[in-house]
HTML snippet that shows the backbone in 3Dmol.js (N, CA, C, O; Angstrom):
<script src="https://3Dmol.org/build/3Dmol-min.js"></script>
<div id="view" style="width:600px;height:400px;position:relative"></div>
<script>
const pdb = `
ATOM      1  N   UNK A   1       0.851  -1.176   0.000  1.00  0.00           N
ATOM      2  CA  UNK A   1       0.000   0.000   0.000  1.00  0.00           C
ATOM      3  C   UNK A   1       0.894   1.236   0.000  1.00  0.00           C
ATOM      4  O   UNK A   1       1.872   1.305   0.744  1.00  0.00           O
ATOM      5  N   UNK A   2       0.557   2.195  -0.826  1.00  0.00           N
ATOM      6  CA  UNK A   2       1.321   3.432  -0.899  1.00  0.00           C
ATOM      7  C   UNK A   2       0.392   4.614  -0.641  1.00  0.00           C
ATOM      8  O   UNK A   2      -0.802   4.540  -0.934  1.00  0.00           O
ATOM      9  N   UNK A   3       0.929   5.693  -0.100  1.00  0.00           N
ATOM     10  CA  UNK A   3       0.078   6.859   0.152  1.00  0.00           C
ATOM     11  C   UNK A   3      -0.339   7.530  -1.150  1.00  0.00           C
ATOM     12  O   UNK A   3       0.368   7.406  -2.150  1.00  0.00           O
ATOM     13  N   UNK A   4      -1.471   8.238  -1.166  1.00  0.00           N
ATOM     14  CA  UNK A   4      -1.889   8.958  -2.362  1.00  0.00           C
ATOM     15  C   UNK A   4      -0.765   9.873  -2.855  1.00  0.00           C
ATOM     16  O   UNK A   4      -0.079  10.525  -2.068  1.00  0.00           O
ATOM     17  N   UNK A   5      -0.601   9.901  -4.166  1.00  0.00           N
ATOM     18  CA  UNK A   5       0.440  10.725  -4.752  1.00  0.00           C
ATOM     19  C   UNK A   5       1.726   9.960  -4.964  1.00  0.00           C
ATOM     20  O   UNK A   5       2.643  10.460  -5.615  1.00  0.00           O
ATOM     21  N   UNK A   6       1.810   8.773  -4.435  1.00  0.00           N
ATOM     22  CA  UNK A   6       3.015   7.966  -4.586  1.00  0.00           C
ATOM     23  C   UNK A   6       2.649   6.565  -5.062  1.00  0.00           C
ATOM     24  O   UNK A   6       3.076   5.574  -4.469  1.00  0.00           O
ATOM     25  N   UNK A   7       1.875   6.484  -6.109  1.00  0.00           N
ATOM     26  CA  UNK A   7       1.537   5.183  -6.663  1.00  0.00           C
ATOM     27  C   UNK A   7       0.074   4.990  -6.989  1.00  0.00           C
ATOM     28  O   UNK A   7      -0.276   4.092  -7.755  1.00  0.00           O
ATOM     29  N   UNK A   8      -0.794   5.825  -6.417  1.00  0.00           N
ATOM     30  CA  UNK A   8      -2.214   5.635  -6.698  1.00  0.00           C
ATOM     31  C   UNK A   8      -2.596   6.066  -8.108  1.00  0.00           C
ATOM     32  O   UNK A   8      -3.738   5.872  -8.524  1.00  0.00           O
ATOM     33  N   UNK A   9      -1.665   6.643  -8.842  1.00  0.00           N
ATOM     34  CA  UNK A   9      -1.967   7.058 -10.215  1.00  0.00           C
ATOM     35  C   UNK A   9      -2.361   5.864 -11.079  1.00  0.00           C
ATOM     36  O   UNK A   9      -3.201   5.997 -11.969  1.00  0.00           O
ATOM     37  N   UNK A  10      -1.770   4.711 -10.828  1.00  0.00           N
ATOM     38  CA  UNK A  10      -2.074   3.533 -11.635  1.00  0.00           C
ATOM     39  C   UNK A  10      -3.512   3.092 -11.440  1.00  0.00           C
ATOM     40  O   UNK A  10      -4.212   2.790 -12.406  1.00  0.00           O
ATOM     41  N   UNK A  11      -3.947   3.057 -10.203  1.00  0.00           N
ATOM     42  CA  UNK A  11      -5.336   2.707  -9.903  1.00  0.00           C
ATOM     43  C   UNK A  11      -6.284   3.758 -10.473  1.00  0.00           C
ATOM     44  O   UNK A  11      -7.326   3.424 -11.037  1.00  0.00           O
ATOM     45  N   UNK A  12      -5.917   5.026 -10.320  1.00  0.00           N
ATOM     46  CA  UNK A  12      -6.778   6.107 -10.813  1.00  0.00           C
ATOM     47  C   UNK A  12      -6.904   6.072 -12.340  1.00  0.00           C
ATOM     48  O   UNK A  12      -8.003   6.230 -12.869  1.00  0.00           O
ATOM     49  N   UNK A  13      -5.803   5.869 -13.042  1.00  0.00           N
ATOM     50  CA  UNK A  13      -5.862   5.799 -14.504  1.00  0.00           C
ATOM     51  C   UNK A  13      -6.721   4.632 -14.972  1.00  0.00           C
ATOM     52  O   UNK A  13      -7.510   4.770 -15.906  1.00  0.00           O
ATOM     53  N   UNK A  14      -6.566   3.484 -14.320  1.00  0.00           N
ATOM     54  CA  UNK A  14      -7.325   2.303 -14.710  1.00  0.00           C
ATOM     55  C   UNK A  14      -8.801   2.436 -14.375  1.00  0.00           C
ATOM     56  O   UNK A  14      -9.653   2.192 -15.230  1.00  0.00           O
ATOM     57  N   UNK A  15      -9.113   2.817 -13.150  1.00  0.00           N
ATOM     58  CA  UNK A  15     -10.515   2.845 -12.719  1.00  0.00           C
ATOM     59  C   UNK A  15     -11.318   3.981 -13.350  1.00  0.00           C
ATOM     60  O   UNK A  15     -12.541   3.888 -13.452  1.00  0.00           O
ATOM     61  N   UNK A  16     -10.648   5.045 -13.771  1.00  0.00           N
ATOM     62  CA  UNK A  16     -11.355   6.177 -14.374  1.00  0.00           C
ATOM     63  C   UNK A  16     -11.621   6.002 -15.863  1.00  0.00           C
ATOM     64  O   UNK A  16     -12.417   6.738 -16.446  1.00  0.00           O
ATOM     65  N   UNK A  17     -10.954   5.022 -16.482  1.00  0.00           N
ATOM     66  CA  UNK A  17     -11.089   4.838 -17.923  1.00  0.00           C
ATOM     67  C   UNK A  17     -10.095   5.659 -18.725  1.00  0.00           C
ATOM     68  O   UNK A  17     -10.042   5.544 -19.949  1.00  0.00           O
ATOM     69  N   UNK A  18      -9.304   6.490 -18.049  1.00  0.00           N
ATOM     70  CA  UNK A  18      -8.326   7.328 -18.744  1.00  0.00           C
ATOM     71  C   UNK A  18      -7.250   6.473 -19.405  1.00  0.00           C
ATOM     72  O   UNK A  18      -6.806   6.784 -20.510  1.00  0.00           O
ATOM     73  N   UNK A  19      -6.828   5.403 -18.743  1.00  0.00           N
ATOM     74  CA  UNK A  19      -5.809   4.535 -19.337  1.00  0.00           C
ATOM     75  C   UNK A  19      -6.292   3.964 -20.661  1.00  0.00           C
ATOM     76  O   UNK A  19      -5.554   3.990 -21.646  1.00  0.00           O
ATOM     77  N   UNK A  20      -7.508   3.453 -20.703  1.00  0.00           N
ATOM     78  CA  UNK A  20      -8.050   2.917 -21.955  1.00  0.00           C
ATOM     79  C   UNK A  20      -8.140   3.995 -23.030  1.00  0.00           C
ATOM     80  O   UNK A  20      -7.845   3.736 -24.197  1.00  0.00           O
ATOM     81  N   UNK A  21      -8.547   5.202 -22.640  1.00  0.00           N
ATOM     82  CA  UNK A  21      -8.647   6.303 -23.613  1.00  0.00           C
ATOM     83  C   UNK A  21      -7.269   6.655 -24.177  1.00  0.00           C
ATOM     84  O   UNK A  21      -7.134   6.885 -25.379  1.00  0.00           O
ATOM     85  N   UNK A  22      -6.258   6.699 -23.327  1.00  0.00           N
ATOM     86  CA  UNK A  22      -4.910   7.000 -23.800  1.00  0.00           C
ATOM     87  C   UNK A  22      -4.394   5.907 -24.725  1.00  0.00           C
ATOM     88  O   UNK A  22      -3.824   6.201 -25.776  1.00  0.00           O
ATOM     89  N   UNK A  23      -4.590   4.643 -24.340  1.00  0.00           N
ATOM     90  CA  UNK A  23      -4.153   3.537 -25.187  1.00  0.00           C
ATOM     91  C   UNK A  23      -4.898   3.536 -26.520  1.00  0.00           C
ATOM     92  O   UNK A  23      -4.296   3.309 -27.569  1.00  0.00           O
ATOM     93  N   UNK A  24      -6.205   3.788 -26.481  1.00  0.00           N
ATOM     94  CA  UNK A  24      -6.998   3.856 -27.712  1.00  0.00           C
ATOM     95  C   UNK A  24      -6.541   4.987 -28.620  1.00  0.00           C
ATOM     96  O   UNK A  24      -6.661   4.892 -29.842  1.00  0.00           O
ATOM     97  N   UNK A  25      -6.012   6.066 -28.026  1.00  0.00           N
ATOM     98  CA  UNK A  25      -5.525   7.208 -28.807  1.00  0.00           C
ATOM     99  C   UNK A  25      -4.099   6.992 -29.312  1.00  0.00           C
ATOM    100  O   UNK A  25      -3.552   7.836 -30.022  1.00  0.00           O
ATOM    101  N   UNK A  26      -3.496   5.850 -28.941  1.00  0.00           N
ATOM    102  CA  UNK A  26      -2.179   5.527 -29.449  1.00  0.00           C
ATOM    103  C   UNK A  26      -1.013   5.873 -28.547  1.00  0.00           C
ATOM    104  O   UNK A  26       0.142   5.707 -28.939  1.00  0.00           O
ATOM    105  N   UNK A  27      -1.297   6.351 -27.343  1.00  0.00           N
ATOM    106  CA  UNK A  27      -0.213   6.657 -26.413  1.00  0.00           C
ATOM    107  C   UNK A  27       0.436   5.367 -25.927  1.00  0.00           C
ATOM    108  O   UNK A  27      -0.254   4.402 -25.598  1.00  0.00           O
ATOM    109  N   UNK A  28       1.758   5.355 -25.885  1.00  0.00           N
ATOM    110  CA  UNK A  28       2.494   4.187 -25.406  1.00  0.00           C
ATOM    111  C   UNK A  28       3.273   4.467 -24.129  1.00  0.00           C
ATOM    112  O   UNK A  28       3.577   3.544 -23.373  1.00  0.00           O
ATOM    113  N   UNK A  29       3.601   5.737 -23.882  1.00  0.00           N
ATOM    114  CA  UNK A  29       4.451   6.106 -22.753  1.00  0.00           C
ATOM    115  C   UNK A  29       3.855   7.303 -22.019  1.00  0.00           C
ATOM    116  O   UNK A  29       3.088   8.082 -22.585  1.00  0.00           O
ATOM    117  N   UNK A  30       4.224   7.428 -20.753  1.00  0.00           N
ATOM    118  CA  UNK A  30       3.797   8.581 -19.960  1.00  0.00           C
ATOM    119  C   UNK A  30       4.941   9.007 -19.059  1.00  0.00           C
ATOM    120  O   UNK A  30       5.717   8.175 -18.589  1.00  0.00           O
ATOM    121  N   UNK A  31       5.039  10.282 -18.825  1.00  0.00           N
ATOM    122  CA  UNK A  31       6.000  10.829 -17.870  1.00  0.00           C
ATOM    123  C   UNK A  31       5.194  11.348 -16.695  1.00  0.00           C
ATOM    124  O   UNK A  31       4.273  12.146 -16.870  1.00  0.00           O
ATOM    125  N   UNK A  32       5.538  10.898 -15.499  1.00  0.00           N
ATOM    126  CA  UNK A  32       4.759  11.222 -14.308  1.00  0.00           C
ATOM    127  C   UNK A  32       5.671  11.781 -13.228  1.00  0.00           C
ATOM    128  O   UNK A  32       6.765  11.264 -13.002  1.00  0.00           O
ATOM    129  N   UNK A  33       5.224  12.829 -12.567  1.00  0.00           N
ATOM    130  CA  UNK A  33       5.932  13.334 -11.392  1.00  0.00           C
ATOM    131  C   UNK A  33       4.901  13.663 -10.323  1.00  0.00           C
ATOM    132  O   UNK A  33       3.743  13.944 -10.635  1.00  0.00           O
ATOM    133  N   UNK A  34       5.314  13.627  -9.083  1.00  0.00           N
ATOM    134  CA  UNK A  34       4.413  13.930  -7.972  1.00  0.00           C
ATOM    135  C   UNK A  34       4.227  15.434  -7.832  1.00  0.00           C
ATOM    136  O   UNK A  34       5.011  16.218  -8.366  1.00  0.00           O
ATOM    137  N   UNK A  35       3.194  15.825  -7.117  1.00  0.00           N
ATOM    138  CA  UNK A  35       2.906  17.239  -6.927  1.00  0.00           C
ATOM    139  C   UNK A  35       3.999  17.949  -6.137  1.00  0.00           C
ATOM    140  O   UNK A  35       4.087  19.176  -6.178  1.00  0.00           O
ATOM    141  N   UNK A  36       4.831  17.198  -5.419  1.00  0.00           N
ATOM    142  CA  UNK A  36       5.919  17.838  -4.685  1.00  0.00           C
ATOM    143  C   UNK A  36       7.157  18.041  -5.560  1.00  0.00           C
ATOM    144  O   UNK A  36       8.212  18.438  -5.064  1.00  0.00           O
ATOM    145  N   UNK A  37       7.029  17.770  -6.857  1.00  0.00           N
ATOM    146  CA  UNK A  37       8.129  17.969  -7.789  1.00  0.00           C
ATOM    147  C   UNK A  37       7.592  18.602  -9.074  1.00  0.00           C
ATOM    148  O   UNK A  37       7.744  18.046 -10.162  1.00  0.00           O
ATOM    149  N   UNK A  38       6.971  19.753  -8.936  1.00  0.00           N
ATOM    150  CA  UNK A  38       6.329  20.404 -10.075  1.00  0.00           C
ATOM    151  C   UNK A  38       7.327  20.932 -11.097  1.00  0.00           C
ATOM    152  O   UNK A  38       6.933  21.283 -12.209  1.00  0.00           O
ATOM    153  N   UNK A  39       8.608  20.996 -10.748  1.00  0.00           N
ATOM    154  CA  UNK A  39       9.617  21.454 -11.693  1.00  0.00           C
ATOM    155  C   UNK A  39      10.119  20.348 -12.606  1.00  0.00           C
ATOM    156  O   UNK A  39      10.952  20.603 -13.475  1.00  0.00           O
ATOM    157  N   UNK A  40       9.629  19.127 -12.429  1.00  0.00           N
ATOM    158  CA  UNK A  40      10.077  18.011 -13.251  1.00  0.00           C
ATOM    159  C   UNK A  40       9.604  18.188 -14.687  1.00  0.00           C
ATOM    160  O   UNK A  40       8.472  18.604 -14.933  1.00  0.00           O
ATOM    161  N   UNK A  41      10.474  17.872 -15.622  1.00  0.00           N
ATOM    162  CA  UNK A  41      10.123  17.918 -17.049  1.00  0.00           C
ATOM    163  C   UNK A  41      10.599  16.626 -17.700  1.00  0.00           C
ATOM    164  O   UNK A  41      11.599  16.047 -17.274  1.00  0.00           O
ATOM    165  N   UNK A  42       9.890  16.170 -18.730  1.00  0.00           N
ATOM    166  CA  UNK A  42      10.330  14.957 -19.430  1.00  0.00           C
ATOM    167  C   UNK A  42      11.711  15.161 -20.045  1.00  0.00           C
ATOM    168  O   UNK A  42      12.048  16.260 -20.484  1.00  0.00           O
ATOM    169  N   UNK A  43      12.502  14.098 -20.074  1.00  0.00           N
ATOM    170  CA  UNK A  43      13.845  14.131 -20.630  1.00  0.00           C
ATOM    171  C   UNK A  43      13.869  13.240 -21.870  1.00  0.00           C
ATOM    172  O   UNK A  43      13.616  12.039 -21.775  1.00  0.00           O
ATOM    173  N   UNK A  44      14.171  13.820 -23.033  1.00  0.00           N
ATOM    174  CA  UNK A  44      14.134  13.075 -24.298  1.00  0.00           C
ATOM    175  C   UNK A  44      15.124  11.918 -24.317  1.00  0.00           C
ATOM    176  O   UNK A  44      14.826  10.866 -24.883  1.00  0.00           O
ATOM    177  N   UNK A  45      16.292  12.090 -23.711  1.00  0.00           N
ATOM    178  CA  UNK A  45      17.273  11.001 -23.700  1.00  0.00           C
ATOM    179  C   UNK A  45      16.775   9.817 -22.880  1.00  0.00           C
ATOM    180  O   UNK A  45      16.929   8.664 -23.284  1.00  0.00           O
ATOM    181  N   UNK A  46      16.185  10.105 -21.742  1.00  0.00           N
ATOM    182  CA  UNK A  46      15.656   9.022 -20.914  1.00  0.00           C
ATOM    183  C   UNK A  46      14.469   8.367 -21.603  1.00  0.00           C
ATOM    184  O   UNK A  46      14.339   7.144 -21.573  1.00  0.00           O
ATOM    185  N   UNK A  47      13.610   9.151 -22.217  1.00  0.00           N
ATOM    186  CA  UNK A  47      12.462   8.594 -22.937  1.00  0.00           C
ATOM    187  C   UNK A  47      12.925   7.685 -24.071  1.00  0.00           C
ATOM    188  O   UNK A  47      12.365   6.607 -24.268  1.00  0.00           O
ATOM    189  N   UNK A  48      13.944   8.113 -24.817  1.00  0.00           N
ATOM    190  CA  UNK A  48      14.475   7.295 -25.903  1.00  0.00           C
ATOM    191  C   UNK A  48      15.070   6.000 -25.395  1.00  0.00           C
ATOM    192  O   UNK A  48      14.836   4.930 -25.958  1.00  0.00           O
ATOM    193  N   UNK A  49      15.849   6.105 -24.318  1.00  0.00           N
ATOM    194  CA  UNK A  49      16.412   4.890 -23.720  1.00  0.00           C
ATOM    195  C   UNK A  49      15.297   3.947 -23.290  1.00  0.00           C
ATOM    196  O   UNK A  49      15.354   2.745 -23.549  1.00  0.00           O
ATOM    197  N   UNK A  50      14.282   4.502 -22.629  1.00  0.00           N
ATOM    198  CA  UNK A  50      13.192   3.670 -22.127  1.00  0.00           C
ATOM    199  C   UNK A  50      12.461   2.978 -23.267  1.00  0.00           C
ATOM    200  O   UNK A  50      12.168   1.786 -23.176  1.00  0.00           O
ATOM    201  N   UNK A  51      12.163   3.700 -24.332  1.00  0.00           N
ATOM    202  CA  UNK A  51      11.446   3.119 -25.471  1.00  0.00           C
ATOM    203  C   UNK A  51      12.234   1.969 -26.090  1.00  0.00           C
ATOM    204  O   UNK A  51      11.647   0.971 -26.508  1.00  0.00           O
ATOM    205  N   UNK A  52      13.547   2.098 -26.152  1.00  0.00           N
ATOM    206  CA  UNK A  52      14.375   1.051 -26.751  1.00  0.00           C
ATOM    207  C   UNK A  52      14.654  -0.100 -25.794  1.00  0.00           C
ATOM    208  O   UNK A  52      14.977  -1.202 -26.236  1.00  0.00           O
ATOM    209  N   UNK A  53      14.535   0.133 -24.503  1.00  0.00           N
ATOM    210  CA  UNK A  53      14.919  -0.884 -23.525  1.00  0.00           C
ATOM    211  C   UNK A  53      13.926  -2.037 -23.418  1.00  0.00           C
ATOM    212  O   UNK A  53      14.305  -3.168 -23.112  1.00  0.00           O
ATOM    213  N   UNK A  54      12.659  -1.742 -23.670  1.00  0.00           N
ATOM    214  CA  UNK A  54      11.634  -2.760 -23.475  1.00  0.00           C
ATOM    215  C   UNK A  54      11.243  -2.937 -22.018  1.00  0.00           C
ATOM    216  O   UNK A  54      10.436  -3.810 -21.698  1.00  0.00           O
ATOM    217  N   UNK A  55      11.795  -2.132 -21.139  1.00  0.00           N
ATOM    218  CA  UNK A  55      11.480  -2.231 -19.714  1.00  0.00           C
ATOM    219  C   UNK A  55      10.029  -1.820 -19.462  1.00  0.00           C
ATOM    220  O   UNK A  55       9.514  -0.935 -20.146  1.00  0.00           O
ATOM    221  N   UNK A  56       9.370  -2.444 -18.502  1.00  0.00           N
ATOM    222  CA  UNK A  56       7.983  -2.066 -18.212  1.00  0.00           C
ATOM    223  C   UNK A  56       7.869  -0.799 -17.379  1.00  0.00           C
ATOM    224  O   UNK A  56       6.794  -0.204 -17.298  1.00  0.00           O
ATOM    225  N   UNK A  57       8.975  -0.380 -16.755  1.00  0.00           N
ATOM    226  CA  UNK A  57       8.934   0.773 -15.852  1.00  0.00           C
ATOM    227  C   UNK A  57      10.354   1.296 -15.689  1.00  0.00           C
ATOM    228  O   UNK A  57      11.312   0.523 -15.721  1.00  0.00           O
ATOM    229  N   UNK A  58      10.488   2.585 -15.519  1.00  0.00           N
ATOM    230  CA  UNK A  58      11.784   3.179 -15.208  1.00  0.00           C
ATOM    231  C   UNK A  58      11.565   4.394 -14.321  1.00  0.00           C
ATOM    232  O   UNK A  58      10.539   5.067 -14.417  1.00  0.00           O
ATOM    233  N   UNK A  59      12.527   4.669 -13.466  1.00  0.00           N
ATOM    234  CA  UNK A  59      12.475   5.838 -12.591  1.00  0.00           C
ATOM    235  C   UNK A  59      13.765   6.615 -12.762  1.00  0.00           C
ATOM    236  O   UNK A  59      14.818   6.039 -13.038  1.00  0.00           O
ATOM    237  N   UNK A  60      13.678   7.911 -12.597  1.00  0.00           N
ATOM    238  CA  UNK A  60      14.858   8.757 -12.624  1.00  0.00           C
ATOM    239  C   UNK A  60      15.035   9.377 -11.244  1.00  0.00           C
ATOM    240  O   UNK A  60      14.600  10.504 -11.006  1.00  0.00           O
ATOM    241  N   UNK A  61      15.665   8.651 -10.344  1.00  0.00           N
ATOM    242  CA  UNK A  61      15.854   9.217  -8.998  1.00  0.00           C
ATOM    243  C   UNK A  61      16.899  10.323  -9.025  1.00  0.00           C
ATOM    244  O   UNK A  61      17.891  10.249  -9.749  1.00  0.00           O
ATOM    245  N   UNK A  62      16.660  11.320  -8.242  1.00  0.00           N
ATOM    246  CA  UNK A  62      17.594  12.437  -8.138  1.00  0.00           C
ATOM    247  C   UNK A  62      17.847  12.719  -6.665  1.00  0.00           C
ATOM    248  O   UNK A  62      16.991  12.446  -5.824  1.00  0.00           O
ATOM    249  N   UNK A  63      19.026  13.268  -6.346  1.00  0.00           N
ATOM    250  CA  UNK A  63      19.287  13.590  -4.940  1.00  0.00           C
ATOM    251  C   UNK A  63      18.371  14.713  -4.460  1.00  0.00           C
ATOM    252  O   UNK A  63      17.938  15.540  -5.263  1.00  0.00           O
ATOM    253  N   UNK A  64      18.076  14.752  -3.180  1.00  0.00           N
ATOM    254  CA  UNK A  64      17.229  15.821  -2.662  1.00  0.00           C
ATOM    255  C   UNK A  64      17.917  17.182  -2.796  1.00  0.00           C
ATOM    256  O   UNK A  64      19.143  17.286  -2.834  1.00  0.00           O
ATOM    257  N   UNK A  65      17.102  18.189  -2.864  1.00  0.00           N
ATOM    258  CA  UNK A  65      17.618  19.551  -2.961  1.00  0.00           C
ATOM    259  C   UNK A  65      18.352  19.878  -1.656  1.00  0.00           C
ATOM    260  O   UNK A  65      17.891  19.500  -0.579  1.00  0.00           O
ATOM    261  N   UNK A  66      19.495  20.582  -1.743  1.00  0.00           N
ATOM    262  CA  UNK A  66      20.256  20.860  -0.517  1.00  0.00           C
ATOM    263  C   UNK A  66      19.479  21.645   0.534  1.00  0.00           C
ATOM    264  O   UNK A  66      19.800  21.565   1.719  1.00  0.00           O
ATOM    265  N   UNK A  67      18.462  22.403   0.124  1.00  0.00           N
ATOM    266  CA  UNK A  67      17.676  23.174   1.100  1.00  0.00           C
ATOM    267  C   UNK A  67      16.570  22.354   1.715  1.00  0.00           C
ATOM    268  O   UNK A  67      15.857  22.833   2.597  1.00  0.00           O
ATOM    269  N   UNK A  68      16.417  21.123   1.264  1.00  0.00           N
ATOM    270  CA  UNK A  68      15.378  20.257   1.809  1.00  0.00           C
ATOM    271  C   UNK A  68      14.062  20.428   1.076  1.00  0.00           C
ATOM    272  O   UNK A  68      13.956  21.229   0.148  1.00  0.00           O
ATOM    273  N   UNK A  69      13.059  19.667   1.498  1.00  0.00           N
ATOM    274  CA  UNK A  69      11.743  19.719   0.815  1.00  0.00           C
ATOM    275  C   UNK A  69      11.025  21.030   1.027  1.00  0.00           C
ATOM    276  O   UNK A  69       9.919  21.218   0.519  1.00  0.00           O
TER     277      UNK A  69
END
`;
const viewer = $3Dmol.createViewer("view");
viewer.addModel(pdb, "pdb");
viewer.setStyle({}, {cartoon: {color: "spectrum"}});
viewer.zoomTo();
viewer.render();
</script>
């Protein structure tokens, strides 16, 4: 079990029908960040690596900001 905002996106996408709509529209990949990281932006190099890797999931962990959360 994970707290909201840290994993419930999968349940929300599936139960809301949004996942099916995205798949039906041809989407294959998604970039997701939590609300506590609003400065996150998709990275083309990581997306390219992920698409070629065949991996079902990938994360880009980064060190915490020196000033803290």
